[in-house]
N, C-alpha and C positions, 0 to 999 in steps of 0.2 A: 259442196265442202271439198271435194277431190280437185276441183277447179281452183279453189282458193289456195289450197296446199301447193298446188302446182306453181301458183304465182308467187308465193312467199319462197319456194325453193329457187324459183328463177331470180328473184330479187336478191336472196342471199348469195347465191353464185355471182350475180353481178357485182354486188358490193365487194365480196371477196376478191375477186380478181382485180377490180378497181383498185382496192387498198394496197394489194401486192404489187401491183403495177406501179403504183404511185410510190411505195418503198423501195422497189427495185430502181426507179428512175431518180429518187432522191440519193440512193446509195452510189448509183452510177455518176451522178453530178458530183457527190462528195469524192469518190475515188479519182475522178478526172481533175478536180481541183487539187486533190494532194500531190498527183503526178505532175501536174503542171508546175506547180510550186515547187517541188522537189528538183524538176529539170532545170528551173530558172536559177535556182540556188546552186546546184552542182555546176553549172556552167560557169559560175564566177569563182570557182575555187580552182587550185593548181592541179588537182588530179580528179576531174569529173567522173570518170569511170569508178573509181574508189569511192567517191562520196556516194554515187548511185546505189552502190552495192551495199553501203552501211545504211541507206535510208530507204531501200526498196520495201522493207517490211511495213514501213508507216503507210504505204499506199492503201493498204487493206485495213489500217487501224483507224478508228473514228477519233482522230485527235485534231487539235487546232492546228492548222498549218502555219505556225509561226517560226521565225528563224532561231530563237531561242530553245524551242522544242527539238528543232533538227540538229541544232548545235550539241545539245545534250546528249543525243542519241549518236551522234558522230563521235563525241568524247569517250562514250561507254564503248563503242567499237574499238576506239583506239587502247583504251584500257585492257580490253579482253585480249586483243592482238599483242600487247605489250607484255602481258603476263605469260602468254606462250612464249615468246621470245626470251624471257627470263630463264625458262627450263633448257632452252638451246644453248645460252651462255653458260649454265652450269654444266651441262653435259660436255661441252667442248673443252672446259677446264680440266675436265677429268679423262681426257683421252688424248691419243697422239694425233688426232685427226685436224688439229690446228698446230702448226709449227711458228712459233713467234720469232721474229727476227729482232724485235724489240722487247726488252724485258717489260713485263706488266702490261702488255696489250690487251688480253683478255681480261685482266683484273680492271684495268681501266674502264673496258667496255661494260663490265658487270656492275661496276660502282655508278658509272654515269648512267646506265639503265635503270638502276634502283632508284637515283635520283628522279629519273623520268616517270616512273610509276608514282612516286610520291607527289610530282608536279601534277600528274593527270588526276589524281584523287583530290588534291587542293583545288584545282580547275573546276572540276565538277562541282565541289561545295560552293565555291565563289560564285559560280553561274547560277546555282539554286537559290543562293541568298539574294540575287538581284540587285545588290548595291551596286552602283556605277564605279565607286572606287575600287571595288573588288575585280570589275571587268578589266579595269587597267592592270591590276595585278595578274589577273589570268593571262593577259597579253605578254607580260613579262614572263611568266612561268613558261608559256608554250615557246616563246623565243628560246628560252634556255633549254628546252627539250630538244628543239631542233638543231641547237649548238652541239648537244651531247650526241646527237646521230652523227654529225660530221666529223667530230672528234674521233669516235669509234671507228669510222670508216677510214679515216686517214692512219689510224694505227693498223688496221687489218689490211691495208694496202700493200705492206711488206710481208705479211704473213703467207704461210703456206699450207698445203693440207687439202684433204678431200672435202672438210666440212667447210671451208673459206666460202665457196660460192654459194652454199646453202644458207650460211650465217649472213652474208652480204645482202642476198636476196630477200631474206626474212626482214631484215633491218630496213631495207629501204621500203619495202611494202607496208610494215606496220607504221612507219612515220609518214607515210602518205595521209593517214588519218590524222595525225598531229597538225601536219601542214594545213589539211582542210579545216581542222577546228580553228585554228589560229585565223585563217582566212574569213571564217564565218563570224567572228567575234564582231560585235557592233563596233563601229568607229565612234570614239569620243570626240565631241567639239572642243575647241581650244578653251582654256580656262585662264582666269586670271592667276598668275603665278607669282606669289611673292615670298616663296619659301626659300631660307638661306641656310646654309649649313656652315659650321665652324668646329674648330677643335674643342670648343668648350664642353661639349659631351665628354670628352676624355680629360680635359683639364681638371673638371671637378670631380672626376670618378674617385679620387683618393679619398675625398672628404664623404662620400656616400656610404662607405663599408666600413664595417668594425674590422680593425687589423687583424682580428683572430680569425676572420673568414677568408683572409687572403693567403694563397699558396704561394711559397717562396721557393724560388730556383736559384741556386748558387753553384757555381761550377766548382768551388773548392770543398762542397759538402757541408756548408754551414747552414744550408735551407732545408726545406722539407725534402728537396729532390735536388739531385746533381745534373739532371737533363730535362729539357723541356718535354721531350717525348713521354718521359715518365709522369710529368706533371698534368700533361694532356690525357694520358690513359687513366690517371687518378680521377679526372673532373667526371662529374655525373653526366649521363647521357639526356639528351632532350631537355636540357635545363630551361625553364622559362624565366630564370633569373641570371643576371651576370656572375660569370665565374671568374673571380680575379686571380691573375697569376703575374706575380712580380719576378721579373728577371733581372738578378743583380748584375752588376757590370763583370764582364769576362768574355772570352770567345768560346761559343758554344758550337762545337764541331759536330754538327748532326744534321740530318734531313727530317724536318719536322712535318708530320702529317696531322691535319685537324679534320677527321672525317665527317660526313653530313650528321651523324649521331651527337656530334659534340657542339652544341649550340650555344650561342652567347658567351663565348670564350673571350677574355680580355687579356692581352699580353702588354705589360707595361716594363719597360727597360729604365735604366738609370740615365740613358742619353744615347743618341745615336753614335756619339763619339767613343762610348766605352762599352756598350753592350751589343755583342756581335752575334749573329746566327750564320755560320758558313758552312758551305757544301762544296762538293766539286764532281757531283755526278752530271752526265752530259748525253745528249742525243747521239752525239758522235761516239759514244763508248757503248751504245746500244740500249739506253733507257728511253722509254718513251718521253714526250714532252711533258706529261704530268708528273712522271716518277723522276725526271731529272732536277726537279724544283727544290731549291733549298727549303723553301716553305710551300706546302701546297694546303689550301684551305677550301673545305666544302661545307663546313658547318655555319648554318646562318646565324646572323648577328656578330660576325666576328669583328673585333676591334684591336688595333695595334698602336703603340704609341712609344716614341723615343727608343726605337731599336734600329740597328742596321742588319739589313738581309743581303747576302751576298753569295754569288757563285765564284769560286776561285779556280775553276777548272781552266782558264785561259781563254783568249780571245778567239779561238777556234771552237770553242765549246759554248753551251747553251746553259743557262737559265735560272734566274733567283727565286721568282715568286709565280705561283699559278693560283689564282684566285677564281673559284666557281661557287661563290657563297652569295646568298641574297643579303642585302642590307650589311655590307661589310665597309669597313672604314679603316684608313691608315693616317695617322697625324705625327707630324715630325719625325718621320722614319726616313732611312736611307736604303735604296734598293739599287745595288750595284751588280752589273753583269756585261755581257758582250752583247752577241746576237740574241735576240728573243728573251731579254731580261725579265720583262713583266708580262705575264699571261693574263690578260683580263678576260678570262674566259667566257664568264656568262653571269646572268642577274644583274643586280645593281651595286655599283660600286663608288666609293668616294675617297678621294686622296686630297689631304690639305697640309701645306707646308712640308712637303716631303722633297728629297733629292733623288732623281731617277736617272741613271746613266746606262749608256749601251752604245751599240754600233748599228747594227741592222735589224729593223723591225722590234725595235726594243720596248714598244708598247703595242702589243697586238692581242687580237681576239674579238669576241662578239658581245661583250658586256655593254650594259647602259654605264658607261664609266666617265666620271666628272673628276677633273683635276683642277684645283684651286691653289694659287699662290705656291706653286711647286717649282723648283729649279730642274730643268728637263737637259741633260747634259749628253751631248754627242761626244764619243770617244774616237780616238783613233782605230780604224778598221785594220784587218790584215792588207797585205800589199795587194792592190788591183781591185779592192772592194770600194763600195761607196757607203755612205751612212743614211739611214732612213729612220725617222721617230716613229711613226704609227704605220701598222697594217692592220687595218680593221676589216672584219670578216661577216658583215651583215650580207645574207644570201636571199632575203626576200623582202619585198616592200612591207610586209605585214608585221615584222619584227620591231620591238621597241629596243633598239640597240644604237649604239654610237660612242664615239669617244669626244669629249668636249673639254677642250683645254682652255682654261680662264685665268686671266691675270697671273700668268707664269713667265718665267725667264727661260727662253731658249737659248742655250749657250753651248759652247764647245770647250773642251780641254784645252790646255796649252799646246799640247803636241798637235791635235787636229787643227787648231787655228793656224799654227805656224805652216802647216802643210794644206790649207783649204785652197791654194790654187790648184793642188794636184788632185785632191780628194773631193768629189762631189757629195753635198749633203742635202737631203730633202725633208720636207714636213711629213710625207707619207706616201704610200702607195697602196692600191686596191688589192687585198687578199682575195675577196670575193666580189661578186657583181654589184651589190649594192652597197659597198663599203662607205662609211660615214664617218667623218672626222672634221672637227671646226677648231679653229685658233682665234680665241676671242681676247682682246683688250691686253695681249701679251707682247713682251719684249722679244724682238727677234733679231739675234746678232747677224753680222754680214758673212758668216761662213755658210748661210743656207744659199743654195744655188738660185739664181733669179728666176727660173722656172718654178721653183717652189714645190712641185710635186713630180712624182715619176710613175711610168707605167709599171705594170707587173712584168710580163713577157710578151704582151701583144695589146692590142687596142680594146681588148674586151673590158666592159664595164666603164669606159669613159664617158658614155652617155647616160648611165644608170647610176653612178656612184653620186654622192654628195660630199663635196669637199668646199669649205668655205673659211673665209677669214674676214675678220671684223675689228676694226679700230685699233689694229696692231701698231706697235711703234718700234723703232730701232732701225738700223741700217738694213738688216734683211727683210724689212716688212714691206718694201716697196713692191707694188703688184703690177707695176707697168708690164713686165716682161714674164708675167705668170702664165702657165699652160693655159691654152685656149680650147679646152675640153667642153662640152655641153654640160658636164656635170660639175665643174668648178664654178663657185659662186664668190663675188664680192659682196658681201651680205650688207643688208640694212638692218635696221634697229630692230623691227619686227622679226625678221628671220632669225637674228642672233638670240632674241628673246626666247625663241623656241628651243634653245640649247642651254638655257639656264638649268640649274639642277633638277627642278620639277618638270621643265620640259623635256629633258633628256629621258628622265624615268617615266613620264606619262604622255609622250607624243601620240 
């Protein structure tokens, strides 16, 4: 009996240690698999060390090592770090530790960062839904978040104070996780794209609403409001329905701001010849690029029709419109300025049958922006200057951004045309490393220099940018003497098709 009990004990001990050893081996194999998977994924991101820091907890967790799981964890890390950064912006605004050289720098950073927080929350939701269309939206959102970072850093560049280096370091560190999240998003294959946009969305808008629901602005006091700003403040926050604001003919001398909480605002004028919004703020006078705009829009779903927006500060000053709103559109509008007229800052934007004029970099920014059937008009610059239409600022290959100019007229004012032998004019120059701009089926007048495109200040980006021309016409469209940069392309049909409306928004 004793011998039998001893045998059973030995058997139990043998089974126990064999099972434990098996579990340990299985666990070790799982940890090894997770570690290998994480290392592989992180090596393909822009910031591998930050990636590994955000995912290292996953090594000891029994989860399926797939890209979407790791992406969600990276996004949660980005959201956590971004929340901490919000407190830093708030504290900076309440102290003398940051001294602004440009009015509104900290406020810009704070508002842009609040947009980023919203972007990260929406992106997490999009990934969790698993819808491939929402994955494309997520790429747009994260591209906009990185643009927010760059805009804030540009503003802080001129600031002073002991808090500045802390803020800059925190900003850069936080957005490394955003960059990594963007790079981890699955790439979508090319799809058949047959989407076409037009002004009909806005042309029919009058018939879709009860006139009693339309807010009227009249400068003479005969409407509901005498200023556009008051009408915007009256509009409900986060509206899911169109908020119609009819702006009667007149000159509205105000700087109009439509914040991110004011969604689906529609501004309709009596015509771009008679309804004007004018301002005279300028970067030169100490305002930030955002704050100098006559019209600054951050509210998603913004639409404008039959209005002129202009900055009357003069040729040495900047800027008429700054647009950082997703799914925004302008129809039959005129946008006039000099340098930096139209800031296509971020998200997805559409312009149809508009007149846009300026001197240097007068369509600039990092949105996915499409211009169709527009008149794009270069003006006479200041003495010794040249003119440039586009300055696109895409700075990573992962971003869904670029400027696509389609079926437009590329023209010069009479004054510039008369002086075109002395003033050089160009289609674009690269603001950042992966600058992307194309001209498709457009008329190009002969004031454009035969080289077509211009460097920024060095050869940086000439092999990484994407500049293209396809099937343009007119005396300035001849490509024989165009720049010989690796990033310049005389496009074929397939390449051009990728820059149609849906192509730009979902590349």
